[in-house]
Backbone bond lengths (Angstrom), bond angles and torsions (degrees), N, CA, C in turn:
res aa  C-N    CA-C-N  psi(-1)  N-CA   C-N-CA  omega(-1)  CA-C   N-CA-C  phi
1 M - - - 1.471 - - 1.529 109.03 -
2 T 1.306 117.49 127.83 1.454 121.96 -177.90 1.524 110.39 -78.52
3 A 1.357 115.52 130.02 1.461 120.22 179.56 1.521 109.81 -68.44
4 H 1.331 115.10 146.14 1.455 120.51 -179.55 1.523 109.93 -76.25
5 I 1.324 116.54 133.68 1.460 121.88 177.60 1.525 107.93 -87.98
6 L 1.319 116.30 116.03 1.455 121.11 -177.88 1.519 112.12 -82.26
7 L 1.326 115.92 -45.00 1.459 121.40 -175.41 1.515 108.07 -141.13
8 S 1.333 116.79 140.93 1.467 119.57 -178.87 1.518 110.19 -151.67
9 T 1.329 115.01 158.32 1.462 121.73 173.79 1.521 108.81 -121.80
10 H 1.329 115.32 151.86 1.458 120.82 -176.32 1.528 108.94 -138.24
11 D 1.350 114.57 110.21 1.476 122.34 179.33 1.525 110.86 52.48
12 L 1.314 116.78 42.49 1.455 121.69 -174.51 1.529 111.28 -75.69
13 R 1.318 114.98 134.63 1.464 121.56 173.23 1.520 108.60 -130.82
14 L 1.351 115.09 131.04 1.457 121.73 177.16 1.513 108.58 -125.98
15 A 1.325 116.09 142.81 1.461 120.94 179.97 1.517 109.25 -141.93
16 A 1.324 114.86 155.99 1.461 122.56 172.52 1.523 106.25 -128.62
17 G 1.331 116.35 101.95 1.460 119.78 -171.85 1.518 109.41 65.17
18 D 1.337 116.30 -126.17 1.460 119.54 178.45 1.524 112.14 -95.34
19 K 1.327 117.56 10.51 1.462 122.42 -179.80 1.522 109.92 -98.14
20 T 1.331 116.85 122.61 1.459 121.70 176.95 1.524 109.07 -83.34
21 L 1.329 116.35 123.98 1.463 121.42 179.96 1.522 111.58 -90.34
22 C 1.321 116.29 -41.35 1.471 120.77 171.98 1.512 108.38 -155.04
23 R 1.309 115.62 153.72 1.465 120.74 -179.25 1.526 108.85 -143.46
24 D 1.344 114.90 147.52 1.464 121.38 178.68 1.524 111.40 47.77
25 F 1.331 115.50 44.54 1.458 120.48 -176.22 1.526 109.33 -89.79
26 N 1.325 115.19 110.33 1.463 122.37 178.28 1.528 107.76 -117.00
27 W 1.327 114.87 118.38 1.466 119.77 -169.79 1.515 108.81 -151.87
28 Q 1.327 115.82 153.81 1.459 119.19 175.63 1.524 110.85 -146.26
29 M 1.321 114.46 146.93 1.461 122.28 177.10 1.520 108.81 -116.45
30 Q 1.310 114.98 131.61 1.451 121.26 177.64 1.526 109.78 -107.72
31 G 1.315 115.79 164.78 1.448 120.32 179.17 1.519 111.78 -60.12
32 G 1.336 116.12 141.88 1.449 120.93 176.13 1.510 115.27 79.79
33 Q 1.321 117.94 13.97 1.462 121.14 178.74 1.523 111.09 -103.02
34 S 1.344 114.98 148.43 1.465 122.48 174.23 1.520 108.25 -119.94
35 W 1.323 116.36 118.20 1.455 122.21 -177.33 1.528 110.40 -112.74
36 A 1.326 116.13 138.74 1.462 122.49 169.54 1.519 108.12 -104.12
37 L 1.323 116.46 136.62 1.462 123.36 177.05 1.520 107.09 -109.61
38 M 1.340 116.73 119.91 1.456 120.62 -169.24 1.520 111.40 -132.60
39 G 1.319 115.60 148.27 1.458 122.31 178.23 1.512 109.58 167.11
40 L 1.314 115.92 169.71 1.453 121.49 178.66 1.522 110.92 -64.91
41 N 1.322 116.65 161.82 1.459 120.34 170.05 1.528 109.34 -56.25
42 G 1.323 116.50 133.11 1.460 120.42 -179.20 1.509 114.30 84.81
43 A 1.339 117.33 3.13 1.468 119.80 -179.12 1.517 112.48 -71.74
44 G 1.342 117.14 -20.59 1.462 119.92 179.42 1.516 114.46 113.09
45 K 1.321 117.51 15.10 1.468 120.34 -177.55 1.530 111.54 -61.93
46 T 1.327 116.15 -46.81 1.464 119.59 -179.83 1.524 110.93 -64.33
47 T 1.321 116.67 -42.88 1.473 120.04 178.82 1.522 110.77 -60.73
48 L 1.324 117.41 -41.17 1.462 120.46 178.57 1.526 110.82 -64.54
49 L 1.320 118.07 -45.02 1.465 120.27 178.83 1.529 111.19 -60.20
50 H 1.329 116.60 -42.83 1.462 119.95 179.69 1.530 111.25 -66.22
51 T 1.318 116.51 -33.86 1.465 120.44 177.15 1.522 110.48 -68.05
52 L 1.324 116.67 -43.02 1.462 120.68 178.88 1.522 111.61 -64.04
53 A 1.339 116.09 -29.55 1.464 120.12 178.73 1.527 112.64 -84.82
54 G 1.331 117.36 -3.37 1.456 120.63 176.09 1.508 115.13 84.35
55 I 1.351 118.37 13.33 1.458 119.34 179.93 1.526 112.43 -105.73
56 H 1.314 117.32 -0.84 1.470 121.81 174.14 1.517 107.86 -130.16
57 T 1.324 116.63 133.63 1.467 121.29 -178.43 1.519 109.91 -87.88
58 P 1.330 117.98 126.10 1.463 119.65 179.90 1.526 111.28 -69.95
59 D 1.326 115.67 157.59 1.461 120.77 176.17 1.517 111.35 -74.77
60 Q 1.324 115.38 -23.03 1.469 120.40 178.63 1.520 107.69 -160.14
61 G 1.337 116.37 151.95 1.453 121.07 176.85 1.519 112.32 82.52
62 E 1.323 115.68 -169.63 1.461 119.30 -176.81 1.521 111.11 -150.64
63 V 1.325 112.98 162.24 1.453 123.05 172.63 1.521 107.39 -109.52
64 R 1.332 116.17 139.49 1.463 120.49 178.16 1.526 109.68 -122.29
65 L 1.315 115.18 133.05 1.459 123.52 175.43 1.515 107.70 -108.45
66 H 1.322 116.63 118.83 1.465 122.39 -175.20 1.534 110.71 52.68
67 G 1.344 116.04 38.98 1.454 121.33 175.55 1.518 115.62 82.14
68 R 1.313 117.92 -1.48 1.465 122.48 -177.29 1.521 108.73 -114.97
69 A 1.323 117.16 134.84 1.464 121.14 -178.64 1.516 109.91 -51.35
70 I 1.326 115.77 131.75 1.465 119.18 -174.84 1.525 111.46 -65.94
71 T 1.322 117.76 -22.18 1.467 121.10 177.65 1.525 111.71 -68.88
72 E 1.335 117.57 -16.02 1.461 121.40 -179.99 1.535 112.20 -89.34
73 W 1.336 115.97 -7.52 1.465 120.14 -177.82 1.536 110.32 -90.21
74 P 1.321 118.55 136.67 1.470 119.90 169.12 1.525 109.85 -61.69
75 R 1.329 116.27 144.78 1.459 120.43 -176.17 1.534 111.83 -56.95
76 K 1.311 116.83 -39.32 1.463 120.23 -178.56 1.521 111.11 -64.78
77 E 1.325 117.42 -38.40 1.468 120.53 179.50 1.516 110.95 -69.54
78 I 1.341 117.34 -36.62 1.463 119.58 175.16 1.526 109.67 -58.02
79 A 1.340 116.40 -43.53 1.462 120.95 -177.85 1.525 112.28 -67.62
80 Q 1.312 117.71 -18.32 1.458 120.37 174.75 1.518 111.51 -78.91
81 H 1.327 116.82 -17.90 1.466 121.77 -179.12 1.521 112.80 -107.03
82 I 1.328 117.36 -33.88 1.464 122.20 -173.01 1.519 110.13 -120.22
83 G 1.319 116.05 126.53 1.459 121.97 172.87 1.508 109.53 -106.48
84 L 1.332 117.23 121.76 1.461 122.54 -177.62 1.519 109.82 -110.70
85 L 1.319 116.36 122.93 1.456 122.06 172.99 1.519 107.96 -99.69
86 F 1.326 116.46 119.56 1.457 120.75 179.65 1.525 110.30 -77.03
87 Q 1.323 114.95 152.65 1.461 120.02 -179.55 1.517 111.28 -63.35
88 E 1.309 116.84 -44.67 1.452 122.01 176.33 1.516 107.61 -118.37
89 S 1.310 115.53 113.43 1.461 120.27 -175.70 1.521 110.65 -87.11
90 D 1.333 116.60 135.84 1.468 121.58 172.99 1.533 108.79 -86.50
91 S 1.347 113.75 55.10 1.457 118.60 -170.49 1.514 113.51 -90.01
92 L 1.338 118.86 -11.45 1.448 119.73 -172.38 1.525 111.74 -86.27
93 F 1.337 116.94 50.09 1.452 120.16 174.80 1.536 108.13 -85.86
94 P 1.331 117.83 158.94 1.473 119.65 -177.92 1.521 110.73 -74.21
95 G 1.304 117.18 88.27 1.449 121.88 179.80 1.511 110.02 -161.88
96 K 1.319 116.38 174.42 1.447 121.94 -179.58 1.529 110.46 -83.98
97 V 1.320 115.11 155.49 1.457 120.90 178.39 1.522 110.95 -56.87
98 I 1.326 117.84 -45.96 1.459 120.44 -177.86 1.521 111.26 -62.85
99 E 1.328 118.01 -33.85 1.463 121.46 177.94 1.517 110.66 -65.48
100 H 1.327 115.78 -38.50 1.462 119.31 178.35 1.527 110.45 -65.73
101 V 1.337 116.95 -45.38 1.472 120.08 -177.86 1.520 110.64 -65.48
102 L 1.313 117.74 -33.41 1.469 120.85 178.09 1.528 112.32 -64.05
103 M 1.328 117.46 -20.46 1.465 119.45 175.63 1.525 110.84 -60.41
104 G 1.329 116.88 -25.72 1.454 119.97 176.50 1.514 113.54 -66.13
105 R 1.312 117.72 -17.46 1.461 121.67 179.42 1.530 112.55 -87.65
106 H 1.337 118.23 -11.45 1.456 120.93 -173.93 1.533 114.21 -58.59
107 P 1.347 120.16 -36.48 1.473 117.60 178.39 1.525 113.81 -61.48
108 H 1.336 117.00 -17.18 1.464 120.57 -177.11 1.524 112.82 -99.93
109 L 1.338 116.80 0.15 1.460 120.24 -178.33 1.526 110.94 -97.62
110 K 1.296 115.94 150.50 1.458 121.07 173.78 1.534 108.74 -80.01
111 A 1.313 115.65 166.16 1.467 120.10 179.78 1.514 110.49 -56.66
112 W 1.327 115.94 131.60 1.465 124.89 177.73 1.528 113.07 65.86
113 Q 1.340 117.43 11.16 1.460 119.77 179.14 1.528 110.82 -84.36
114 W 1.328 116.69 135.70 1.455 121.87 175.72 1.527 109.31 -83.43
115 E 1.328 115.88 157.93 1.461 119.98 177.28 1.531 109.79 -63.88
116 T 1.317 115.56 139.23 1.448 121.54 179.50 1.535 109.85 -89.61
117 E 1.317 115.84 174.68 1.465 120.18 175.21 1.526 110.27 -61.55
118 T 1.338 117.03 -35.11 1.468 119.99 176.36 1.525 110.92 -61.95
119 D 1.332 117.10 -42.91 1.465 120.39 176.83 1.528 110.42 -61.32
120 Q 1.330 116.76 -41.79 1.459 120.56 178.22 1.525 110.59 -60.32
121 Q 1.317 117.25 -42.64 1.461 121.22 -179.79 1.526 111.28 -65.15
122 I 1.332 116.73 -40.82 1.466 120.73 178.84 1.524 110.04 -63.07
123 A 1.329 116.33 -42.09 1.470 120.27 179.66 1.515 111.12 -65.11
124 R 1.327 117.02 -41.74 1.461 119.86 179.93 1.530 111.02 -66.35
125 R 1.338 116.45 -38.38 1.470 119.43 177.72 1.523 110.91 -64.71
126 A 1.331 116.75 -37.66 1.468 120.50 178.60 1.525 110.24 -63.66
127 L 1.331 116.95 -42.43 1.462 120.08 176.54 1.519 111.15 -63.17
128 E 1.312 116.36 -40.47 1.464 120.27 178.62 1.525 110.75 -63.63
129 T 1.319 116.38 -37.88 1.464 120.76 -179.26 1.517 111.71 -59.51
130 V 1.324 117.54 -38.86 1.469 120.67 -178.73 1.524 112.26 -96.39
131 G 1.340 117.05 11.51 1.449 120.80 176.08 1.509 114.95 73.25
132 M 1.337 116.84 28.70 1.472 120.51 -177.02 1.526 112.03 -120.45
133 E 1.349 117.80 19.39 1.458 119.47 -175.78 1.525 112.51 -62.95
134 S 1.328 117.62 -31.96 1.468 119.98 -178.66 1.528 112.22 -74.87
135 F 1.342 117.57 -6.86 1.463 122.12 -179.24 1.532 112.07 -97.71
136 A 1.309 118.03 5.27 1.468 121.15 -170.14 1.520 113.10 -54.25
137 R 1.340 118.40 -38.49 1.463 121.46 -176.29 1.524 112.25 -97.58
138 R 1.320 117.06 5.96 1.459 119.99 177.92 1.515 110.57 -75.46
139 D 1.334 116.58 150.15 1.463 121.44 173.39 1.521 109.38 -73.32
140 M 1.321 116.79 138.43 1.459 121.15 -179.35 1.525 112.08 -58.52
141 N 1.330 116.72 -35.75 1.463 118.98 -175.34 1.525 113.43 -77.63
142 T 1.346 117.42 5.29 1.460 121.01 173.84 1.517 112.53 -101.70
143 L 1.332 117.26 -0.10 1.468 120.98 -174.66 1.519 111.65 -86.97
144 S 1.316 115.43 151.46 1.461 121.05 170.30 1.523 109.39 -74.71
145 G 1.328 116.11 170.52 1.461 119.58 178.69 1.516 112.19 -60.46
146 G 1.340 117.42 -41.64 1.459 120.44 179.53 1.514 112.31 -68.01
147 E 1.325 117.13 -39.03 1.462 120.16 177.78 1.523 111.17 -65.36
148 A 1.332 116.76 -42.38 1.466 120.44 177.99 1.528 110.71 -63.03
149 Q 1.322 117.18 -35.61 1.464 120.47 178.36 1.521 110.80 -64.96
150 R 1.301 116.76 -41.80 1.468 119.93 179.15 1.532 111.02 -67.09
151 V 1.328 117.85 -34.93 1.466 120.54 174.66 1.526 110.10 -65.44
152 A 1.335 117.22 -40.63 1.470 120.42 178.26 1.523 110.76 -61.43
153 I 1.339 117.09 -40.27 1.465 120.47 177.59 1.526 110.09 -66.83
154 A 1.341 117.62 -40.73 1.461 120.39 176.58 1.524 111.29 -59.79
155 T 1.331 116.90 -36.92 1.467 120.98 179.24 1.528 110.90 -62.88
156 V 1.327 116.55 -41.92 1.464 120.37 177.50 1.530 110.12 -66.49
157 L 1.324 117.62 -40.69 1.464 120.44 178.90 1.525 111.08 -64.66
158 A 1.341 117.45 -37.62 1.460 120.85 177.53 1.522 111.93 -64.08
159 Q 1.302 116.20 -24.92 1.468 121.99 177.93 1.526 111.14 -67.20
160 Q 1.331 116.43 -24.20 1.464 124.47 179.93 1.538 113.01 54.97
161 P 1.328 117.13 50.12 1.461 119.40 177.88 1.526 110.50 -81.82
162 R 1.305 115.39 158.51 1.472 119.84 174.48 1.530 110.28 -78.71
163 L 1.331 116.41 -33.62 1.463 122.14 -177.20 1.518 109.94 -111.82
164 L 1.312 116.32 127.70 1.462 122.29 177.47 1.524 108.93 -107.59
165 L 1.325 116.73 115.87 1.461 123.16 175.50 1.523 107.01 -111.68
166 L 1.313 116.89 107.21 1.459 121.51 -168.32 1.521 110.54 -121.31
167 D 1.327 115.31 123.33 1.460 121.40 -179.11 1.534 108.55 -95.21
168 E 1.320 115.47 102.26 1.464 122.77 -179.43 1.533 111.61 51.94
169 P 1.326 117.06 64.26 1.468 120.62 -175.15 1.524 114.07 -64.68
170 V 1.341 117.87 -23.77 1.470 118.72 -178.95 1.527 111.52 -99.81
171 N 1.339 116.47 13.45 1.462 120.51 173.56 1.533 109.55 -59.53
172 H 1.313 117.61 136.60 1.472 124.69 179.85 1.529 113.74 76.09
173 L 1.327 119.18 -3.31 1.459 120.01 -175.86 1.523 111.11 -95.30
174 D 1.328 115.31 144.48 1.465 119.58 175.22 1.524 109.19 -75.72
175 W 1.332 114.75 173.71 1.473 120.20 -173.57 1.526 111.17 -57.75
176 H 1.336 117.25 -44.30 1.460 121.17 -178.98 1.528 110.95 -60.13
177 H 1.338 116.71 -48.90 1.464 119.54 -176.00 1.533 111.95 -74.89
178 Q 1.334 117.91 -27.24 1.460 119.39 172.69 1.526 110.40 -55.78
179 H 1.317 115.91 -52.36 1.463 119.41 -176.67 1.525 111.67 -72.74
180 Q 1.321 117.30 -32.35 1.468 119.08 175.91 1.523 110.53 -60.37
181 I 1.339 116.48 -49.23 1.466 120.37 -178.23 1.524 111.08 -65.95
182 L 1.322 117.54 -43.49 1.466 119.72 -177.94 1.523 111.53 -68.65
183 N 1.324 118.27 -32.19 1.459 120.17 173.64 1.519 111.18 -66.41
184 I 1.332 116.40 -38.14 1.466 119.95 176.56 1.529 110.56 -62.28
185 L 1.333 116.08 -48.91 1.465 120.21 -178.66 1.521 110.78 -64.02
186 S 1.325 116.49 -41.98 1.461 120.35 178.41 1.523 110.88 -62.38
187 G 1.323 116.54 -38.78 1.458 120.13 178.37 1.514 112.69 -64.05
188 L 1.334 117.02 -38.74 1.461 120.48 177.70 1.529 110.94 -62.11
189 V 1.332 115.75 -42.09 1.466 119.70 179.87 1.524 110.43 -66.97
190 Q 1.330 116.67 -45.68 1.459 120.26 -178.32 1.522 112.14 -64.47
191 A 1.335 115.72 -28.62 1.464 119.67 177.42 1.523 112.08 -76.10
192 G 1.333 116.52 -7.08 1.455 121.00 179.66 1.502 114.36 84.78
193 S 1.348 116.69 7.91 1.459 120.24 -177.37 1.522 112.65 -81.64
194 N 1.328 117.43 -29.94 1.459 121.40 -171.52 1.516 111.93 -142.82
195 S 1.329 114.55 164.15 1.458 122.81 163.67 1.518 107.21 -121.60
196 L 1.320 116.27 152.35 1.460 120.99 -168.80 1.519 111.23 -132.30
197 L 1.329 115.76 135.57 1.460 123.02 166.60 1.511 106.57 -132.26
198 M 1.334 116.86 119.73 1.460 119.43 -178.53 1.521 110.58 -131.94
199 A 1.327 114.87 135.84 1.458 120.78 170.79 1.516 107.61 -76.45
200 V 1.322 116.69 130.48 1.453 120.98 -176.11 1.527 108.94 -149.03
201 H 1.334 116.13 142.17 1.461 120.68 179.20 1.525 112.66 -94.97
202 D 1.319 116.90 -28.34 1.457 121.06 -175.58 1.527 110.00 -79.79
203 V 1.321 116.05 111.38 1.464 120.88 -177.43 1.521 111.12 -60.36
204 N 1.317 116.66 -38.31 1.459 119.81 -176.58 1.520 112.44 -70.54
205 L 1.326 117.69 -32.37 1.459 119.94 173.03 1.526 110.37 -66.72
206 A 1.326 116.37 -41.23 1.467 120.06 177.40 1.520 110.88 -60.55
207 A 1.336 116.48 -45.02 1.463 120.88 -177.86 1.520 111.38 -65.86
208 R 1.321 116.46 -34.41 1.465 120.38 -176.28 1.517 112.83 -78.81
209 Y 1.331 117.20 -37.85 1.456 119.60 -169.49 1.526 114.90 -109.49
210 C 1.310 118.56 -8.15 1.476 120.41 -175.78 1.518 110.90 -121.40
211 D 1.319 116.00 140.99 1.462 119.98 178.34 1.522 112.30 -97.30
212 H 1.350 117.11 -11.62 1.465 121.52 177.66 1.526 109.30 -137.09
213 V 1.326 116.11 157.51 1.463 120.01 179.46 1.523 110.48 -139.48
214 I 1.338 114.38 152.23 1.463 123.01 166.75 1.523 106.36 -116.60
215 L 1.317 117.09 124.67 1.453 122.35 177.12 1.521 108.54 -107.95
216 M 1.348 116.72 124.55 1.462 122.21 -179.90 1.525 109.07 -107.40
217 F 1.319 115.67 108.50 1.462 122.00 -178.14 1.524 110.41 -92.44
218 A 1.319 115.24 162.02 1.464 120.60 173.63 1.527 109.31 -60.94
219 G 1.315 116.03 145.43 1.453 120.48 179.11 1.508 114.65 88.78
220 G 1.340 117.10 -0.72 1.456 119.78 176.08 1.504 115.78 95.02
221 E 1.329 118.47 0.97 1.461 120.54 178.20 1.530 109.36 -75.92
222 T 1.308 116.13 140.79 1.466 121.43 175.70 1.523 109.42 -131.38
223 L 1.304 115.00 149.59 1.460 122.40 169.58 1.515 107.32 -128.34
224 S 1.309 117.46 138.25 1.452 120.97 178.52 1.514 109.52 -141.81
225 G 1.328 115.34 143.10 1.453 119.71 -179.98 1.512 111.29 160.99
226 P 1.331 116.77 -165.85 1.466 120.75 -177.64 1.525 111.70 -60.51
227 A 1.331 115.47 139.72 1.463 120.03 -179.47 1.524 111.46 -60.90
228 G 1.311 117.40 -38.61 1.454 120.66 -179.01 1.511 113.34 -62.49
229 T 1.323 116.98 -24.43 1.465 121.43 179.39 1.514 112.04 -89.12
230 L 1.335 117.09 -39.38 1.466 120.60 -171.42 1.522 114.30 -94.89
231 L 1.316 118.22 -24.76 1.461 119.23 178.97 1.527 109.14 -82.98
232 T 1.308 113.98 83.54 1.465 122.11 179.36 1.528 108.21 -125.65
233 P 1.336 117.14 156.16 1.469 118.90 176.31 1.523 113.10 -55.84
234 E 1.320 116.89 -35.14 1.467 120.13 -178.58 1.525 111.28 -66.16
235 H 1.330 116.46 -50.24 1.464 119.97 -179.90 1.526 110.99 -64.49
236 L 1.329 117.07 -43.36 1.456 120.29 -175.79 1.522 111.85 -70.24
237 S 1.321 117.04 -36.50 1.469 119.86 176.83 1.524 110.27 -62.90
238 R 1.325 116.49 -40.00 1.470 119.86 178.31 1.522 110.74 -71.51
239 L 1.323 117.21 -37.46 1.461 121.08 -178.34 1.523 111.37 -62.77
240 Y 1.325 116.03 -43.74 1.465 120.36 -173.65 1.526 113.69 -101.28
241 G 1.328 117.07 -2.93 1.456 119.68 179.22 1.513 112.92 63.41
242 Y 1.339 115.29 32.53 1.459 120.32 -177.80 1.530 107.58 -154.08
243 P 1.343 117.99 140.89 1.468 119.40 -176.92 1.532 112.30 -60.54
244 V 1.307 116.06 134.47 1.462 122.96 177.15 1.523 108.38 -126.01
245 E 1.306 115.76 135.45 1.455 121.21 177.87 1.520 109.92 -118.57
246 R 1.329 115.45 154.29 1.466 120.65 178.47 1.520 109.33 -114.27
247 I 1.339 115.29 134.60 1.452 120.06 172.89 1.520 108.00 -124.76
248 E 1.317 115.93 153.97 1.458 121.13 179.08 1.522 109.00 -105.60
249 H 1.336 115.14 131.88 1.460 120.01 179.75 1.517 108.88 -146.16
250 A 1.323 115.58 125.12 1.471 122.09 177.87 1.525 112.41 51.28
251 G 1.322 115.35 39.74 1.452 120.65 177.78 1.508 115.53 79.15
252 E 1.346 117.51 5.57 1.459 120.67 179.15 1.518 110.02 -118.87
253 S 1.348 116.49 151.81 1.458 122.18 174.85 1.517 108.30 -89.80
254 L 1.313 116.14 130.72 1.462 122.54 175.21 1.505 108.97 -119.51
255 F 1.320 117.09 140.26 1.463 122.30 -178.66 1.520 109.14 -110.68
256 I 1.320 115.14 133.28 1.464 121.21 -179.07 1.522 108.52 -133.10
257 P 1.349 117.80 156.11 1.465 119.62 174.66 1.521 110.48 -61.48
258 G 1.338 116.32 141.47 1.458 120.59 -178.93 1.521 112.77 -78.08
């Protein structure tokens, strides 16, 4: 039985001024996959995520959602399928945490419709999932950077999308909360509820939590495929322009600077 392709790119080219970020990028995501998006700062990871979410127009090629060009989808319907976490969230507006998380329910509401009790329950469960349920009535502008990040992730979870496109989801989080959040996301994928693509800088987090990777090299070259094939010292040393070595510990591969 052929797996359903949820999201795909076809001859995609992205540029920033005269700098090519990616070219001839042909890629597809199937249900139940976890992808890491990796590259140097400025490689184009954020631009690619925004393009996949339909909010940035590519210089060439197209993105398809469920086999249909994403430009043909109404914006509200895209938001019912794709949840995008921005790298820097404009979350510190003067409002309560629960009000912010309820914004994740807006793609499912009709025009001028208020959130229902079901929406409230979904939002509260999302906060509970990320360990922020006791913050529901707190003002957003009283939160730390890590707390605001967890609220932003709860907002995406409340959206209940099939596809999670996350730009550095563990940014601002301490070691404990990094692994807590990534275990939650990994569990959603393993349960068959979601597919995940996240931009991440930590190679070891990518190796631990993702089964596939996209590597964005300077000059617009990309490699995509199984993590076990592409996460090698050779590829990573070239990707980051710095020697990377692999060591084995407790049955896992760990990558360290050479």
